Legacy VTK file of the C-alpha trace (Angstrom):
# vtk DataFile Version 3.0
C-alpha trace
ASCII
DATASET POLYDATA
POINTS 390 float
5.700 4.806 1.688
5.289 3.584 -1.468
6.191 -0.365 -2.501
9.298 0.273 -4.045
9.894 2.804 -1.072
9.665 0.017 1.421
11.147 -2.776 -0.520
14.013 -0.829 -1.071
14.311 -0.368 2.387
13.948 -3.757 3.310
16.920 -4.316 1.149
19.068 -2.703 2.586
17.484 -4.236 6.321
18.587 -7.238 4.989
21.620 -6.923 3.006
23.391 -3.805 4.575
23.612 -1.985 1.222
20.993 -0.238 -0.599
20.150 -2.390 -4.575
21.124 -2.114 -7.819
17.192 -0.741 -8.211
13.978 -1.376 -7.880
11.148 -3.429 -10.156
7.389 -2.592 -9.556
4.103 -4.718 -11.132
0.509 -3.595 -10.315
-1.986 -6.115 -9.715
-4.641 -6.263 -11.760
-8.928 -6.737 -11.941
-10.447 -7.789 -14.938
-13.194 -5.782 -16.390
-14.927 -8.780 -18.101
-13.508 -11.741 -19.870
-12.613 -14.576 -16.857
-11.597 -18.213 -17.679
-11.675 -17.356 -21.105
-7.268 -16.950 -21.683
-7.128 -20.453 -21.320
-9.636 -20.995 -24.034
-7.889 -18.922 -26.857
-10.110 -16.292 -26.283
-10.991 -11.867 -25.127
-10.126 -10.646 -22.133
-10.332 -7.054 -20.986
-8.443 -6.663 -17.974
-6.323 -3.314 -16.243
-3.748 -2.790 -13.994
-4.678 -1.509 -10.702
-2.494 1.383 -8.190
-1.242 -1.991 -6.290
1.943 -3.478 -7.031
4.456 -6.071 -5.769
8.010 -4.439 -5.870
11.070 -6.702 -6.031
14.208 -4.569 -4.632
17.807 -6.676 -6.203
20.965 -6.830 -6.786
23.124 -9.463 -8.878
25.353 -12.308 -7.890
27.841 -14.137 -9.299
27.621 -17.445 -8.428
23.995 -17.953 -10.183
22.310 -17.795 -6.362
18.972 -16.946 -6.044
17.860 -15.419 -2.533
14.681 -13.756 -1.941
12.926 -11.708 1.099
9.717 -10.836 1.580
8.973 -7.663 3.897
4.990 -8.466 5.645
2.312 -6.243 6.302
3.391 -6.833 10.008
6.705 -5.219 8.696
8.426 -8.522 9.547
10.673 -10.064 6.822
10.322 -13.243 6.337
13.110 -15.384 4.085
13.172 -17.928 1.818
15.948 -20.948 0.998
18.564 -19.494 -1.256
18.757 -21.954 -3.957
20.930 -21.890 -6.883
19.724 -21.463 -10.279
20.832 -24.419 -12.483
19.394 -27.207 -10.106
15.815 -25.678 -9.876
13.353 -28.487 -11.431
9.903 -27.826 -10.969
8.149 -28.397 -7.618
11.799 -28.385 -5.973
11.139 -24.823 -4.208
7.994 -25.288 -1.490
5.634 -22.329 -0.291
5.784 -18.985 -1.723
9.246 -19.060 -3.390
8.243 -21.385 -5.578
6.860 -18.414 -7.763
10.263 -16.588 -7.717
12.164 -19.019 -7.812
9.696 -20.609 -11.030
10.656 -16.562 -12.783
14.641 -17.901 -12.128
14.390 -21.509 -13.781
12.791 -19.684 -16.751
14.981 -16.755 -17.381
18.058 -18.698 -17.178
17.817 -19.822 -20.176
16.917 -16.152 -21.310
19.938 -15.031 -20.684
19.440 -13.907 -16.202
21.180 -16.359 -15.137
23.820 -15.092 -12.446
22.368 -15.224 -9.421
20.431 -12.191 -7.232
19.371 -10.791 -4.078
16.243 -10.074 -3.889
13.284 -8.515 -1.689
9.908 -8.224 -1.899
7.596 -5.539 -0.365
4.358 -4.365 -2.175
0.556 -3.271 -1.084
-1.605 -5.850 -3.717
-3.797 -8.167 -1.677
-3.294 -11.699 -0.874
-5.676 -14.517 -2.299
-8.481 -12.084 -3.272
-7.947 -12.646 -7.039
-6.461 -9.556 -7.559
-3.352 -11.451 -9.459
-0.738 -10.887 -6.244
1.263 -14.158 -7.710
1.429 -12.035 -11.564
2.848 -9.124 -9.917
5.053 -11.466 -7.614
6.416 -13.074 -10.827
6.644 -9.746 -13.372
8.527 -7.721 -10.935
11.045 -10.350 -10.669
11.434 -11.183 -13.477
11.787 -7.368 -15.028
13.783 -7.317 -12.100
16.131 -10.146 -13.240
15.998 -8.784 -16.535
17.231 -5.903 -15.017
20.351 -6.718 -13.496
20.948 -8.631 -16.826
20.602 -5.507 -18.562
17.646 -5.170 -20.288
16.179 -2.254 -18.819
12.601 -1.200 -20.469
11.361 -3.665 -22.765
9.002 -3.050 -25.317
5.330 -4.186 -26.012
6.723 -7.262 -27.795
8.761 -7.879 -25.341
6.518 -7.722 -22.912
4.185 -10.236 -24.351
6.883 -13.068 -24.139
8.119 -12.011 -20.846
3.861 -12.627 -20.086
4.415 -15.690 -21.139
7.276 -16.730 -19.458
5.476 -15.484 -16.894
2.620 -18.278 -16.927
4.814 -20.538 -17.809
6.672 -20.281 -14.061
3.049 -19.840 -12.361
1.856 -23.649 -14.549
5.496 -26.029 -14.953
7.327 -24.129 -12.092
4.170 -23.892 -9.590
1.899 -26.048 -10.635
-0.754 -23.601 -10.982
-3.106 -24.411 -14.626
-3.650 -20.139 -14.945
-3.841 -18.376 -18.338
-1.797 -15.345 -19.310
-4.101 -12.501 -18.529
-2.858 -11.961 -15.410
0.710 -11.220 -15.792
-0.364 -10.114 -19.613
-2.365 -7.431 -18.155
0.345 -7.466 -15.001
3.136 -5.783 -18.321
1.157 -4.137 -20.645
-1.689 -2.359 -18.889
-1.920 1.639 -18.797
-3.039 4.799 -17.166
-6.600 4.808 -17.887
-6.944 2.274 -20.563
-8.310 -1.528 -20.123
-6.574 -3.727 -22.290
-8.343 -5.246 -25.044
-6.341 -8.618 -25.227
-7.163 -11.149 -27.723
-4.726 -14.426 -26.572
-4.823 -16.261 -29.402
-3.102 -13.913 -31.704
-1.762 -11.587 -29.167
-3.602 -8.963 -30.570
-3.733 -5.782 -27.812
-5.875 -2.529 -28.211
-5.891 0.042 -25.419
-9.042 0.889 -24.854
-9.847 4.308 -23.066
-11.639 3.601 -20.112
-12.422 7.241 -17.997
-14.944 5.913 -15.287
-14.279 9.125 -13.341
-15.401 11.449 -16.345
-18.496 9.538 -16.777
-19.079 10.004 -13.164
-19.110 6.523 -12.899
-16.924 4.338 -10.900
-15.596 0.802 -10.361
-15.858 -0.702 -6.367
-14.151 -3.277 -5.642
-15.452 -5.218 -2.691
-12.658 -7.827 -1.476
-15.148 -10.713 0.518
-11.437 -11.977 1.939
-12.436 -15.320 0.881
-9.514 -16.710 0.327
-8.499 -19.149 -2.700
-5.415 -21.085 -4.374
-5.152 -21.821 -8.068
-3.051 -24.368 -7.831
-5.859 -26.499 -6.271
-9.040 -27.876 -6.903
-12.055 -26.595 -8.856
-9.879 -23.617 -10.975
-8.439 -27.140 -13.099
-10.990 -28.810 -13.175
-12.448 -26.135 -15.081
-10.096 -26.147 -17.167
-9.592 -29.717 -17.750
-13.031 -29.758 -18.753
-13.124 -27.049 -21.098
-9.648 -29.146 -22.831
-12.370 -31.940 -23.379
-14.826 -30.796 -24.539
-13.057 -28.336 -27.043
-11.296 -32.312 -28.706
-14.698 -33.536 -28.268
-16.639 -30.964 -30.489
-13.126 -31.272 -32.957
-11.378 -27.999 -32.244
-8.744 -26.555 -31.553
-9.606 -24.782 -28.578
-13.242 -23.269 -27.379
-13.262 -19.899 -28.738
-13.667 -21.380 -32.498
-17.489 -21.588 -31.356
-19.092 -18.388 -31.951
-22.458 -18.017 -30.541
-24.323 -18.985 -33.455
-22.679 -22.651 -33.316
-23.846 -23.034 -29.631
-27.194 -24.516 -29.313
-25.435 -27.548 -32.025
-22.320 -27.665 -30.208
-24.272 -28.466 -26.710
-26.359 -30.673 -28.311
-22.932 -33.052 -28.706
-21.658 -32.278 -25.456
-22.197 -34.249 -22.167
-23.834 -32.509 -18.849
-21.320 -31.719 -17.228
-19.227 -30.226 -19.896
-22.345 -28.043 -21.977
-22.101 -25.132 -19.191
-18.241 -24.974 -19.162
-19.046 -23.967 -22.999
-21.937 -21.540 -23.190
-19.708 -19.595 -20.276
-16.320 -19.919 -22.205
-18.892 -18.930 -26.102
-21.491 -16.360 -24.218
-18.209 -14.817 -22.174
-16.118 -13.789 -25.534
-19.057 -11.553 -26.985
-19.465 -10.469 -24.098
-16.552 -8.853 -24.253
-16.508 -8.232 -27.644
-19.403 -6.214 -26.975
-18.130 -4.338 -23.736
-15.016 -3.404 -26.254
-17.612 -2.710 -28.816
-19.943 0.116 -26.272
-16.399 1.503 -24.627
-15.119 2.149 -27.432
-18.150 4.710 -28.869
-17.696 6.260 -24.930
-21.246 5.056 -23.316
-19.634 2.890 -20.573
-22.942 3.439 -17.935
-24.289 0.592 -20.799
-21.825 -2.109 -19.898
-23.304 -2.122 -16.355
-26.258 -5.003 -17.959
-22.917 -7.464 -19.708
-21.334 -7.123 -15.910
-24.234 -7.987 -14.862
-24.660 -11.003 -17.197
-21.048 -12.133 -16.693
-21.342 -13.034 -13.485
-24.081 -14.763 -13.538
-22.659 -16.569 -16.466
-20.206 -17.767 -13.623
-22.409 -18.533 -10.876
-24.773 -20.929 -12.782
-22.951 -21.790 -15.918
-18.877 -22.203 -14.756
-19.678 -22.933 -11.260
-16.608 -20.661 -9.447
-19.160 -18.024 -6.975
-19.647 -18.906 -3.789
-21.467 -17.368 -1.215
-19.691 -14.145 -0.274
-19.550 -13.236 -3.800
-23.059 -13.928 -4.398
-24.308 -11.097 -1.946
-21.601 -8.779 -2.343
-23.242 -8.457 -6.604
-26.769 -8.518 -5.372
-26.449 -5.928 -2.963
-24.502 -3.517 -5.087
-26.776 -3.793 -7.833
-29.714 -3.857 -5.087
-27.934 -0.153 -3.947
-27.232 1.255 -6.689
-24.425 -0.481 -9.452
-24.809 -0.384 -12.626
-24.142 -3.797 -13.203
-21.613 -6.457 -11.164
-19.827 -9.589 -10.990
-16.851 -11.449 -9.521
-13.082 -11.217 -10.540
-10.582 -13.207 -11.112
-10.637 -17.262 -10.720
-13.187 -17.679 -8.917
-14.690 -19.652 -5.624
-13.823 -16.373 -3.469
-12.189 -12.877 -4.094
-13.532 -9.754 -5.242
-16.583 -8.801 -6.783
-16.699 -5.421 -8.925
-19.326 -3.021 -9.499
-19.761 -0.181 -11.728
-21.415 2.216 -9.229
-22.584 5.525 -10.013
-20.098 8.234 -7.765
-23.242 9.889 -5.765
-24.363 6.223 -4.889
-20.483 4.615 -4.192
-20.924 5.233 -0.249
-24.706 3.848 -0.352
-23.428 1.032 -2.127
-20.499 0.164 0.479
-21.972 0.596 3.571
-25.246 -1.859 2.230
-22.883 -4.411 1.105
-20.572 -4.380 4.005
-24.434 -4.477 6.424
-25.507 -7.201 4.413
-22.293 -8.741 5.255
-22.507 -8.543 8.888
-25.721 -9.942 9.239
-25.233 -12.596 7.358
-22.283 -13.567 9.893
-19.905 -13.131 7.406
-16.775 -11.113 7.638
-16.631 -7.444 6.962
-14.884 -6.516 3.186
-12.703 -4.134 1.936
-13.710 -1.840 -0.757
-11.866 0.520 -2.385
-12.504 2.021 -5.728
-10.849 0.827 -8.480
-9.179 3.104 -10.923
-6.800 2.028 -14.537
-3.454 2.855 -13.995
0.508 1.817 -14.872
2.038 -1.855 -15.988
5.209 -3.010 -14.290
8.372 -0.793 -14.227
11.881 0.138 -13.140
11.068 2.551 -10.647
12.995 5.820 -9.777
13.410 5.937 -5.782
LINES 1 391
390 0 1 2 3 4 5 6 7 8 9 10 11 12 13 14 15 16 17 18 19 20 21 22 23 24 25 26 27 28 29 30 31 32 33 34 35 36 37 38 39 40 41 42 43 44 45 46 47 48 49 50 51 52 53 54 55 56 57 58 59 60 61 62 63 64 65 66 67 68 69 70 71 72 73 74 75 76 77 78 79 80 81 82 83 84 85 86 87 88 89 90 91 92 93 94 95 96 97 98 99 100 101 102 103 104 105 106 107 108 109 110 111 112 113 114 115 116 117 118 119 120 121 122 123 124 125 126 127 128 129 130 131 132 133 134 135 136 137 138 139 140 141 142 143 144 145 146 147 148 149 150 151 152 153 154 155 156 157 158 159 160 161 162 163 164 165 166 167 168 169 170 171 172 173 174 175 176 177 178 179 180 181 182 183 184 185 186 187 188 189 190 191 192 193 194 195 196 197 198 199 200 201 202 203 204 205 206 207 208 209 210 211 212 213 214 215 216 217 218 219 220 221 222 223 224 225 226 227 228 229 230 231 232 233 234 235 236 237 238 239 240 241 242 243 244 245 246 247 248 249 250 251 252 253 254 255 256 257 258 259 260 261 262 263 264 265 266 267 268 269 270 271 272 273 274 275 276 277 278 279 280 281 282 283 284 285 286 287 288 289 290 291 292 293 294 295 296 297 298 299 300 301 302 303 304 305 306 307 308 309 310 311 312 313 314 315 316 317 318 319 320 321 322 323 324 325 326 327 328 329 330 331 332 333 334 335 336 337 338 339 340 341 342 343 344 345 346 347 348 349 350 351 352 353 354 355 356 357 358 359 360 361 362 363 364 365 366 367 368 369 370 371 372 373 374 375 376 377 378 379 380 381 382 383 384 385 386 387 388 389
């Protein structure tokens, strides 16, 4: 059953009536461009076929109720909240994500209240943006109930910023805008080249299958949480480095400026800056190759990105490193971790004929290391958020 149909059925089970509509948003894979978004840089994500759906109906009392259908078939309820009374920190747990969206949207014409029931198959804690999928699905649902049915691309970029604000200010997770923009703005068969500073977007064709290649996603099942610890420390470090260098953001440091910039920075900040500057250039290099139809040539850049995140940004973990190393050793053209780090998912660019062998080698390596078996699947660039027809 699709996520949309599951959400609609769960809504009727909870409320005894069909929903007024169902809206869904996908998770995402970031092909390359990690931790560059909050430094005003470049990113290159694509949407996954995995989606989170929000079945919703309006209320007239400015109350938001949210329930979620779990993978075990059980429905979890959050405490109802009154939208005008919402404040950052006022809602605990996962309910803070939909409540945060309602908190932001009340200033943008969507403050009537709603009953919302969620269902989906985006893996949580896997670095595939399940939280952004939730935020974007709820945002489109609340805006749809308020009469805004099909936002255009410019409007979707604006909604992405609202969803990011919900996650930053209401939930307390200091993420950039990559995830929400990908969930709202990606299209089938393309990666989204986003200049975060200007907001300029380009849909770059990414037909890996036509080139005899696949993107194999390897979910290590090592959980992470962006609202805790290392992610926020890295962001603060890059902001401090930008201040010391006298630039608005590390986007303003180019490859030719890097050596001089590193010489001016303390030892704890220099590696962070080196990663951001070189990662921005890797995004540009990958985009140039994809425009020329040279998908197979991006592999070394993916592997260089992982080495940078492992050694300079220090956000990898043994499971991710093992997945990347074994994938390349067993036939992948390149591999890297994707997402915020400290766990989650690795991706590998693999010839179609080698997918099964690479997956088997990674599974065997995890077993030998005593790690929990990872979950692997072929990631296909898919459509962004939408209202679903049932």
